[in-house]
C-alpha positions as CSV (number, residue, x, y, z in Angstrom):
1,M,0.0,0.6,0.0
2,I,2.7,2.3,0.1
3,K,5.3,1.2,-2.8
4,K,1.4,2.2,-4.4
5,F,1.5,5.7,-2.5
6,I,4.3,6.6,-3.4
7,S,4.3,5.3,-7.6
8,H,1.4,7.1,-7.2
9,H,2.1,10.3,-5.2
10,P,6.0,10.9,-5.7
11,E,6.1,14.7,-5.0
12,Q,3.7,14.3,-1.7
13,A,4.9,11.3,-0.5
14,F,8.5,13.9,-0.8
15,L,7.2,16.4,1.2
16,F,5.8,14.0,3.8
17,L,9.4,13.0,4.2
18,F,10.9,16.3,4.1
19,N,8.3,17.4,6.9
20,T,8.1,15.4,9.4
21,G,12.8,15.5,8.6
22,V,12.7,20.0,8.9
23,F,9.5,19.0,11.8
24,A,12.0,16.2,13.9
25,W,15.1,19.3,13.8
26,L,12.9,22.8,13.9
27,Q,11.5,21.3,17.5
28,T,14.7,19.5,19.1
29,T,17.0,23.1,17.8
30,G,14.2,24.9,18.9
31,L,13.8,23.2,21.9
32,A,17.1,24.2,22.9
33,I,16.8,27.6,21.9
34,A,14.0,28.2,24.2
35,T,15.6,26.4,27.0
36,K,18.8,28.9,26.4
37,L,16.2,31.6,26.7
38,G,14.1,29.8,29.8
39,F,18.4,30.5,31.9
40,D,17.5,33.2,34.2
41,S,20.1,35.7,33.4
42,I,20.5,39.8,34.2
43,Q,22.1,40.2,30.7
44,A,18.8,39.5,28.9
45,E,19.3,42.1,26.5
46,S,22.1,40.2,25.8
47,L,20.4,37.4,25.2
48,L,18.2,39.5,22.3
49,A,20.5,40.6,20.8
50,Y,21.3,37.3,18.9
51,I,17.6,37.1,18.2
52,P,16.8,38.5,14.1
53,D,15.2,42.0,14.2
54,W,12.2,40.2,12.7
55,L,11.6,38.0,14.5
56,R,11.6,40.5,17.7
57,F,9.7,43.5,16.8
58,L,7.2,40.5,15.5
59,L,7.1,38.9,19.3
60,G,8.4,41.5,21.0
61,D,11.2,41.8,23.3
62,S,9.8,39.3,25.7
63,L,11.9,36.0,26.5
64,E,9.3,34.7,27.5
65,K,7.7,35.2,24.6
66,L,10.2,34.3,22.0
67,Q,10.4,30.6,24.4
68,S,7.4,30.0,23.6
69,F,7.7,30.6,20.1
70,F,11.0,28.2,20.2
71,G,8.8,26.1,21.8
72,S,6.2,26.0,20.0
73,Y,5.9,26.6,16.3
74,A,7.7,23.1,15.2
75,I,4.2,21.7,14.9
76,A,2.9,24.9,13.2
77,W,6.0,23.8,10.2
78,L,4.4,20.6,10.3
79,V,0.4,21.4,9.9
80,V,0.9,24.0,7.4
81,S,3.1,21.9,5.6
82,M,0.5,19.2,5.5
83,V,-1.9,20.2,4.8
84,L,0.4,22.4,1.6
85,A,1.5,18.9,0.7
86,I,-2.0,17.3,0.4
87,L,-3.1,20.5,-0.9
88,I,-0.7,19.8,-4.2
89,R,-3.1,16.4,-5.4
90,F,-5.6,18.6,-6.4
91,I,-3.5,21.8,-7.6
92,K,-1.5,21.4,-11.3
93,G,0.9,23.7,-13.3
94,L,3.1,26.0,-12.1
95,V,1.0,26.7,-9.8
96,K,2.0,23.0,-8.4
97,L,5.2,23.6,-8.9
98,I,5.6,27.3,-6.7
99,I,4.1,26.1,-3.6
100,F,6.3,22.2,-4.1
101,L,9.5,24.9,-4.5
102,A,8.2,27.5,-1.3
103,I,7.8,24.4,1.0
104,I,11.1,23.6,0.1
105,V,12.5,26.8,0.6
106,I,11.1,27.6,3.4
107,G,11.9,24.6,5.2
108,I,15.4,25.1,4.3
109,Y,14.7,28.3,6.0
110,L,14.1,28.0,9.1
111,I,16.6,25.4,9.3
112,W,18.3,27.4,8.3
113,Q,17.7,30.0,10.7
114,N,17.9,28.2,13.5
115,Q,21.0,26.8,13.5
116,V,22.6,30.9,13.3
117,I,20.0,31.6,16.5
118,L,21.3,28.2,18.4
119,R,24.6,28.6,17.5
120,N,24.3,32.4,18.7
121,L,23.6,31.7,21.5
122,M,25.9,28.8,22.2
123,Q,28.8,31.3,22.1
124,Y,27.1,33.3,24.7
């Protein structure tokens, strides 16, 4: 049954595997970042300096909000990307290709961004 699904829907099968891998990576690094942000520190501004400006603007300069975000946004990625992967089955042509590539590029970007933030926080 699984082989039949993979042979009939190779794009979706690839995206399911890719999305679960990205989810696992984001969950692991997100929890590590949330743990690092959760340390009681007198120098909270120093920790916030390692977070990208767009994310601080979106969530505010609150360590608690950032910690909550990094602890839970991997699940949001998984849900949204899986819904898009299912929708790809019903879409044809260029739109299908754009959504397919967008899922891959956004997933890679999120992994890269988490690695940069985690690396910067580990230096602290």
